[in-house]
C-alpha positions as CSV (number, residue, x, y, z in Angstrom):
1,M,0.0,0.0,0.0
2,T,1.6,3.3,-1.1
3,V,0.8,6.6,0.7
4,S,1.4,10.2,0.0
5,V,0.7,13.5,1.8
6,V,-0.7,16.7,0.1
7,L,0.0,19.8,2.1
8,F,-2.6,22.5,1.4
9,T,-1.5,26.1,1.9
10,S,-3.0,28.8,-0.3
11,D,-4.7,26.3,-2.6
12,L,-7.8,25.3,-0.6
13,R,-9.8,23.6,-3.4
14,L,-10.3,20.2,-5.1
15,H,-10.8,21.4,-8.7
16,D,-7.7,22.1,-10.7
17,H,-5.3,21.1,-8.0
18,P,-2.1,19.5,-9.5
19,P,-0.6,18.4,-6.2
20,L,-3.7,16.5,-5.2
21,R,-4.2,15.1,-8.7
22,A,-0.6,13.8,-8.8
23,A,-0.9,12.3,-5.3
24,V,-4.2,10.5,-5.9
25,R,-3.0,9.1,-9.2
26,Q,0.4,7.9,-8.0
27,T,-0.4,6.3,-4.6
28,D,-3.1,4.1,-3.2
29,E,-3.9,6.5,-0.3
30,T,-3.5,10.2,0.3
31,V,-3.5,12.3,3.4
32,P,-4.9,15.8,2.7
33,L,-3.2,18.0,5.3
34,F,-3.5,21.6,6.5
35,V,-1.2,22.9,9.3
36,R,-2.2,25.9,11.4
37,D,1.3,27.3,11.9
38,P,1.8,30.0,14.5
39,A,4.7,31.4,12.4
40,V,2.2,32.2,9.6
41,D,0.1,34.2,12.2
42,R,3.2,36.0,13.4
43,A,4.0,36.9,9.7
44,G,0.8,38.9,9.6
45,F,-1.9,36.5,8.5
46,A,-3.9,36.4,11.7
47,A,-6.4,39.1,10.9
48,P,-10.0,38.2,12.0
49,N,-11.5,38.5,8.6
50,R,-9.0,36.2,7.0
51,L,-9.1,33.7,9.9
52,A,-12.9,33.5,9.6
53,F,-12.8,33.1,5.8
54,L,-10.1,30.4,6.3
55,A,-12.4,28.5,8.6
56,D,-15.1,28.5,5.9
57,C,-12.6,27.3,3.3
58,L,-11.3,24.5,5.5
59,A,-14.9,23.4,6.4
60,D,-15.8,23.4,2.7
61,L,-12.7,21.5,1.7
62,D,-13.3,18.9,4.4
63,S,-16.9,18.5,3.2
64,G,-15.8,18.0,-0.4
65,L,-13.2,15.4,0.6
66,R,-15.8,13.5,2.7
67,E,-18.1,13.4,-0.4
68,R,-15.3,11.6,-2.1
69,G,-14.7,9.2,0.8
70,G,-11.9,11.2,2.4
71,R,-11.3,13.8,5.1
72,L,-9.1,16.8,5.8
73,V,-6.4,16.3,8.5
74,V,-5.8,19.6,10.4
75,R,-2.8,19.9,12.7
76,S,-1.3,22.9,14.7
77,G,2.4,23.6,15.1
78,D,5.5,24.1,13.0
79,T,4.6,23.1,9.5
80,V,7.8,21.1,8.8
81,A,7.5,19.2,12.1
82,E,3.8,18.4,11.6
83,V,4.2,17.3,8.0
84,C,7.1,15.0,8.9
85,A,5.1,13.6,11.8
86,V,2.1,12.8,9.6
87,A,4.3,11.3,6.9
88,R,5.9,9.0,9.5
89,Q,2.5,8.0,11.0
90,A,1.0,7.2,7.6
91,D,4.3,5.7,6.3
92,A,4.1,8.1,3.3
93,A,7.0,8.1,0.9
94,E,6.3,11.5,-0.7
95,V,4.7,14.9,0.0
96,H,3.1,17.1,-2.6
97,L,3.0,20.9,-2.3
98,A,2.1,23.9,-4.4
99,A,5.1,26.2,-4.9
100,G,5.0,29.4,-2.9
101,H,6.7,32.6,-3.9
102,T,7.2,34.7,-0.8
103,V,10.4,34.6,1.3
104,F,8.5,32.9,4.0
105,A,7.0,30.2,1.7
106,R,10.4,29.5,0.0
107,A,12.2,29.2,3.3
108,R,9.5,26.8,4.5
109,E,9.8,24.7,1.4
110,D,13.6,24.4,1.7
111,R,13.3,23.4,5.4
112,L,10.6,20.8,4.5
113,R,12.7,19.3,1.7
114,H,15.7,18.9,3.9
115,A,13.7,17.4,6.7
116,L,11.9,14.9,4.5
117,E,15.1,13.9,2.6
118,S,16.8,13.3,6.0
119,D,13.9,11.0,6.8
120,G,14.1,9.1,3.5
121,R,11.1,10.8,1.9
122,R,10.6,13.0,-1.2
123,L,9.0,16.5,-1.7
124,H,7.3,17.2,-5.0
125,V,6.7,21.0,-5.6
126,H,4.2,21.9,-8.2
127,D,4.2,25.2,-10.1
128,A,1.3,27.2,-11.5
129,V,-1.1,26.3,-8.7
130,T,-1.5,29.6,-6.9
131,T,-0.6,31.7,-10.0
132,V,-1.3,31.4,-13.7
133,V,2.3,31.9,-14.8
134,P,4.9,31.3,-12.1
135,P,7.3,34.2,-11.2
136,G,10.4,34.1,-13.3
137,E,8.9,32.0,-16.1
138,V,8.8,35.1,-18.4
139,T,11.5,37.8,-18.0
140,P,12.8,40.7,-20.1
141,Q,16.2,40.7,-21.5
142,G,18.8,41.8,-18.9
143,S,16.5,41.5,-15.9
144,D,15.0,39.0,-13.5
145,H,11.5,40.5,-13.6
146,F,9.3,42.9,-15.5
147,A,9.0,46.4,-13.9
148,V,6.3,47.6,-16.3
149,F,2.9,45.9,-16.6
150,T,2.1,46.2,-20.4
151,P,5.1,44.3,-21.8
152,Y,4.6,41.7,-19.1
153,F,1.0,41.3,-20.0
154,R,2.0,40.7,-23.7
155,R,4.5,38.0,-22.7
156,W,2.2,36.5,-20.1
157,S,-0.7,36.3,-22.6
158,A,1.5,34.2,-25.0
159,V,2.4,31.5,-22.4
160,P,0.6,28.2,-23.1
161,L,-1.5,27.4,-20.1
162,R,-2.0,23.9,-18.7
163,T,-5.5,22.4,-19.0
164,P,-7.4,22.7,-15.7
165,H,-8.0,19.4,-14.0
166,P,-11.4,18.2,-12.6
167,A,-11.7,17.4,-9.0
168,P,-10.8,13.8,-8.1
169,R,-13.7,11.3,-8.0
170,A,-12.4,9.6,-4.9
171,V,-9.8,10.4,-2.2
172,H,-8.7,7.4,-0.1
173,V,-7.3,8.5,3.2
174,P,-5.6,6.2,5.7
175,S,-7.2,5.9,9.1
176,G,-4.0,6.5,11.1
177,P,-3.3,10.2,11.0
178,R,-5.4,12.0,13.6
179,S,-6.9,15.4,13.0
180,E,-7.8,18.3,15.3
181,R,-11.2,19.8,15.2
182,L,-11.6,22.2,12.3
183,P,-11.5,25.9,13.2
184,A,-15.0,27.5,13.3
185,R,-15.9,30.9,11.9
186,A,-18.1,31.6,14.9
187,A,-15.1,31.3,17.2
188,V,-13.3,34.3,15.6
189,A,-13.8,37.6,17.3
190,G,-13.7,41.0,15.5
191,V,-15.0,39.8,12.1
192,S,-16.6,42.4,9.8
193,A,-20.4,42.1,9.8
194,G,-20.7,41.9,6.1
195,L,-17.9,39.4,5.4
196,A,-18.6,37.0,2.6
197,T,-18.8,33.3,3.0
198,G,-15.6,31.5,2.1
199,G,-14.9,28.2,0.4
200,E,-14.6,26.6,-3.0
201,T,-18.3,25.9,-3.3
202,E,-19.2,29.6,-2.9
203,G,-16.2,30.7,-5.0
204,R,-17.2,28.5,-8.0
205,R,-20.8,29.6,-7.7
206,R,-19.7,33.2,-7.8
207,L,-17.4,32.7,-10.8
208,G,-20.1,30.9,-12.8
209,N,-22.7,33.5,-11.9
210,W,-20.4,36.4,-12.8
211,L,-19.3,35.0,-16.1
212,S,-22.9,34.4,-17.2
213,R,-24.4,37.7,-15.9
214,H,-21.7,40.4,-15.7
215,A,-18.7,39.5,-17.8
216,D,-19.9,41.2,-20.9
217,A,-20.2,44.6,-19.1
218,Y,-17.0,44.3,-17.2
219,G,-14.9,46.2,-19.7
220,T,-16.9,49.4,-19.2
221,G,-18.5,48.8,-15.8
222,H,-15.7,47.5,-13.6
223,D,-15.1,51.1,-12.2
224,D,-18.8,51.7,-11.5
225,L,-18.8,52.0,-7.7
226,A,-22.5,51.7,-7.1
227,G,-23.1,49.2,-9.9
228,D,-20.7,46.7,-8.2
229,T,-20.5,44.4,-11.1
230,T,-16.9,43.3,-10.3
231,S,-16.4,39.6,-9.8
232,R,-15.6,39.9,-6.0
233,L,-13.4,36.8,-6.5
234,S,-10.3,38.2,-5.0
235,P,-10.8,36.5,-1.6
236,Y,-11.3,33.1,-3.3
237,L,-8.3,33.6,-5.5
238,H,-6.2,34.7,-2.5
239,F,-7.1,31.5,-0.6
240,G,-6.9,29.4,-3.7
241,A,-10.5,28.4,-3.3
242,V,-10.8,29.2,-7.0
243,S,-8.1,28.4,-9.5
244,A,-6.8,31.5,-11.4
245,T,-5.8,29.3,-14.3
246,E,-9.3,27.9,-14.6
247,A,-10.7,31.4,-14.3
248,V,-8.6,32.5,-17.3
249,H,-9.6,29.5,-19.3
250,R,-13.3,30.1,-18.6
251,A,-13.1,33.8,-19.4
252,R,-11.3,33.3,-22.6
253,S,-13.8,30.6,-23.6
254,R,-16.6,33.1,-23.1
255,G,-14.7,35.8,-25.1
256,G,-15.5,39.4,-25.6
257,P,-13.9,42.7,-24.3
258,G,-15.3,42.2,-20.8
259,A,-13.8,38.8,-20.4
260,E,-10.5,40.0,-21.8
261,A,-10.5,43.0,-19.3
262,F,-11.1,40.4,-16.5
263,V,-8.1,38.3,-17.7
264,R,-6.0,41.4,-17.7
265,Q,-6.9,41.9,-14.0
266,L,-5.9,38.3,-13.3
267,C,-2.5,39.1,-14.9
268,W,-2.0,41.9,-12.5
269,R,-1.9,39.3,-9.7
270,D,0.9,37.5,-11.4
271,F,2.7,40.7,-12.2
272,H,2.9,41.7,-8.6
273,Q,3.9,38.2,-7.6
274,Q,6.9,38.2,-9.9
275,V,8.0,41.7,-8.7
276,L,7.8,40.6,-5.1
277,A,9.6,37.3,-5.8
278,A,12.5,39.2,-7.4
279,R,12.5,42.0,-4.9
280,P,11.2,40.7,-1.6
281,E,12.3,43.8,0.3
282,T,9.5,45.8,-1.5
283,A,7.0,44.3,1.0
284,H,8.2,47.1,3.3
285,E,10.7,49.2,1.3
286,D,10.1,51.6,-1.7
287,Y,10.6,49.8,-5.0
288,R,11.6,53.1,-6.5
289,P,12.6,55.5,-3.7
290,R,11.3,59.1,-4.1
291,H,13.1,60.3,-0.9
292,D,9.8,61.1,0.7
293,R,9.7,62.7,4.1
294,W,6.2,61.6,5.0
295,R,4.3,63.7,7.5
296,R,4.8,62.8,11.2
297,G,3.6,64.1,14.5
298,A,0.3,64.6,16.2
299,E,-1.5,66.3,13.3
300,A,-0.5,63.5,10.9
301,E,-1.6,60.9,13.4
302,A,-5.0,62.6,13.7
303,D,-5.4,62.7,10.0
304,L,-4.5,59.0,9.7
305,R,-7.0,58.2,12.4
306,A,-9.8,60.1,10.6
307,W,-8.9,58.3,7.3
308,R,-9.1,54.9,9.0
309,E,-12.5,55.8,10.5
310,G,-13.9,57.1,7.2
311,R,-14.2,60.7,8.6
312,T,-12.0,62.7,6.1
313,G,-14.8,65.0,4.9
314,Y,-14.5,63.6,1.4
315,P,-17.6,61.4,1.0
316,V,-16.4,58.9,-1.6
317,V,-13.2,58.3,0.4
318,D,-15.2,57.8,3.5
319,A,-17.6,55.5,1.8
320,A,-14.9,53.2,0.6
321,L,-13.2,53.0,4.0
322,R,-16.6,52.2,5.6
323,Q,-17.2,49.5,3.1
324,L,-13.9,48.0,4.0
325,A,-14.8,48.1,7.7
326,H,-18.2,46.5,7.1
327,E,-17.3,43.9,4.5
328,G,-13.6,43.3,4.8
329,W,-13.5,44.1,1.1
330,M,-13.4,47.3,-1.0
331,H,-14.2,48.0,-4.6
332,N,-11.0,48.4,-6.6
333,R,-11.7,52.0,-7.6
334,G,-12.3,52.7,-3.9
335,R,-8.9,51.3,-3.2
336,L,-7.2,53.6,-5.7
337,L,-9.0,56.6,-4.4
338,T,-8.4,56.0,-0.7
339,A,-4.7,55.2,-1.3
340,S,-4.2,58.3,-3.4
341,F,-5.9,60.5,-0.8
342,L,-3.7,59.1,2.0
343,T,-0.4,59.2,0.2
344,K,-0.7,62.3,-2.0
345,T,-3.4,64.5,-0.6
346,L,-2.6,63.9,3.1
347,Y,1.0,63.0,2.3
348,L,1.1,60.1,4.8
349,D,3.3,57.0,4.4
350,W,1.9,54.3,2.2
351,R,2.9,51.7,4.8
352,D,0.4,53.1,7.2
353,G,-2.4,52.6,4.7
354,A,-1.1,49.2,3.7
355,R,-1.2,48.1,7.3
356,H,-4.8,49.2,7.8
357,F,-5.8,47.3,4.6
358,L,-4.0,44.2,5.8
359,D,-5.8,44.4,9.1
360,L,-9.2,44.2,7.4
361,L,-9.0,42.9,3.9
362,V,-10.1,39.3,3.5
363,D,-8.1,39.2,0.3
364,G,-5.1,40.8,2.1
365,D,-2.1,39.5,0.1
366,I,1.4,40.9,0.6
367,A,2.2,41.1,-3.1
368,E,-1.1,42.6,-4.2
369,N,-1.5,44.9,-1.2
370,Q,2.0,46.3,-0.8
371,L,2.7,46.7,-4.5
372,N,-0.6,48.2,-5.3
373,W,-0.1,50.7,-2.5
374,Q,3.3,51.5,-3.9
375,W,1.9,51.9,-7.4
376,V,-0.5,54.5,-6.1
377,A,2.0,56.2,-3.9
378,G,4.4,56.6,-6.8
379,T,7.1,54.5,-5.2
380,G,6.3,51.4,-7.2
381,T,5.9,50.4,-10.8
382,D,3.6,53.2,-12.0
383,T,5.0,54.9,-15.1
384,R,3.3,58.1,-13.9
385,P,4.4,58.2,-10.3
386,H,3.2,61.8,-9.5
387,R,-0.4,61.4,-10.6
388,V,-2.9,62.4,-8.1
389,L,-6.6,61.3,-8.1
390,N,-9.0,64.0,-7.3
391,P,-11.7,62.3,-5.1
392,V,-14.4,64.8,-6.1
393,L,-13.9,64.4,-9.9
394,Q,-13.5,60.7,-9.5
395,A,-16.7,60.4,-7.5
396,K,-18.7,62.3,-10.1
397,R,-17.3,60.1,-12.8
398,Y,-17.7,56.7,-11.1
399,D,-20.6,57.4,-8.8
400,P,-22.5,60.0,-10.8
401,D,-25.8,59.7,-8.9
402,G,-24.2,59.4,-5.5
403,A,-25.7,55.9,-4.9
404,Y,-22.4,54.5,-3.6
405,V,-21.9,57.3,-1.2
406,R,-25.5,57.2,0.0
407,R,-25.1,53.5,0.7
408,W,-22.0,53.9,3.0
409,V,-22.4,57.5,4.3
410,P,-26.0,57.5,5.3
411,E,-25.8,60.8,7.2
412,L,-25.5,62.5,3.8
413,A,-28.2,60.4,2.0
414,E,-30.7,63.2,1.8
415,L,-28.5,65.6,0.0
416,P,-29.5,66.1,-3.7
417,G,-27.9,64.5,-6.7
418,R,-24.2,65.0,-7.3
419,S,-23.9,67.6,-4.5
420,I,-23.4,64.7,-2.2
421,H,-19.8,64.5,-3.4
422,E,-19.0,68.0,-2.1
423,P,-21.4,68.8,0.7
424,W,-19.2,71.6,2.1
425,R,-20.3,73.7,-0.9
426,L,-24.0,73.7,0.1
427,K,-25.1,76.9,1.6
428,G,-26.8,76.7,5.0
429,L,-25.8,73.0,5.6
430,D,-26.0,72.3,9.3
431,R,-22.9,70.2,9.7
432,A,-23.7,69.3,13.3
433,A,-27.1,68.0,12.3
434,Y,-25.6,65.9,9.6
435,D,-22.7,64.8,11.9
436,Y,-20.3,64.9,9.0
437,P,-16.8,66.5,9.3
438,E,-15.2,69.3,7.5
439,P,-12.6,68.2,4.9
440,L,-9.2,67.4,6.5
441,V,-7.5,69.5,3.9
442,D,-8.3,71.6,0.8
443,L,-7.5,69.6,-2.3
444,A,-5.5,72.4,-3.8
445,D,-3.5,72.7,-0.6
446,G,-2.9,69.0,-0.4
447,L,-1.7,68.9,-4.1
448,A,0.6,71.8,-3.5
449,R,2.1,70.2,-0.5
450,F,2.7,66.9,-2.3
451,R,4.3,68.6,-5.3
452,A,6.6,70.6,-3.2
453,A,7.6,67.5,-1.2
454,R,8.3,65.5,-4.3
455,D,10.1,68.3,-6.2
456,R,12.7,68.7,-3.5
């Protein structure tokens, strides 16, 4: 009787899972294993929204395995020690794992390989499980990564993709390895009230529904704040509950400009992964230093606190930050607006904004979060690093009737039409009655301050 172990990490699904497929095909029995490693929590994962979503994903994964005659084994402790212990207990000759691309994941992989080989076992690492194209597979001449998105997208689009695999029909799990009780969403404190349900079942339902109902309009509607026709798949992609490779295949099969625009957004995920893999320090350091001397002191701290609370006095900025607090998710246009406002209008450090996002975002991913923040701040890969998004003009363009602001800033809901985007201009507005603050800074003053700081 031959046995293997599949270590699940950021790939919590049964469909299109190359490590699981290989293990089930090559051995008689397979141990599907997830390890709750305190080191992952210390690295910044342990935000309530992500822990709750993870609990959903693990419960759904276990349910899917049980439908196929198997079960998920959950252990707590150091990943390497727990994998080796399970492999010994099951007498497994090999362990299968999806390749990781962060410094933490690669160091864990190296430690695991050494420990298993010392024990007479083999580690099989599978690429293109958490990404469509692995970091480093396409590179420009003379560099180890692409620093500009458009040429990367051209090369990425030309890479032949593997065919997505169906979920296994059966998974035979040996009876020996014990499992802890699965974590429960209800046991996690501090979860956003509107947090979505996690898991592969929900992710695949959302993908199918979005492709059939909203894909055609995505090219022109993905920035519509109130319309909210984006896929909302980012949490499921982050946890690997939906395969990005399968999503690309299904979108391309549907065709049309909307589907292609969606594929382009999936490419952005891989673009940031390959930047971070080549330059891991950019998780906390400027990719392209601008010698910023970000504002510090009591006034800056007060502005940061007001930004976090959605009390900046700019309704669209406040609406987006309140959506984040309620749902653990934010519309992408809202992410751009809030980040630009913090870094360029308030001139506060992008790392402060990135930390707040990681505290709340269910899709909080180091590569996506940190490098998108740097892109907006002008310290990253944006070819126009000094661009500033005007929140009033942006709101009038992407929330023309004010429906998004009314949804999330209800104290202004009675204001007429587009005037909701600049309530301070309304004569006779009783601000105390509306309980809405004055703007933290005049936009022209903020722009002048930023330009003076960057021009030094």
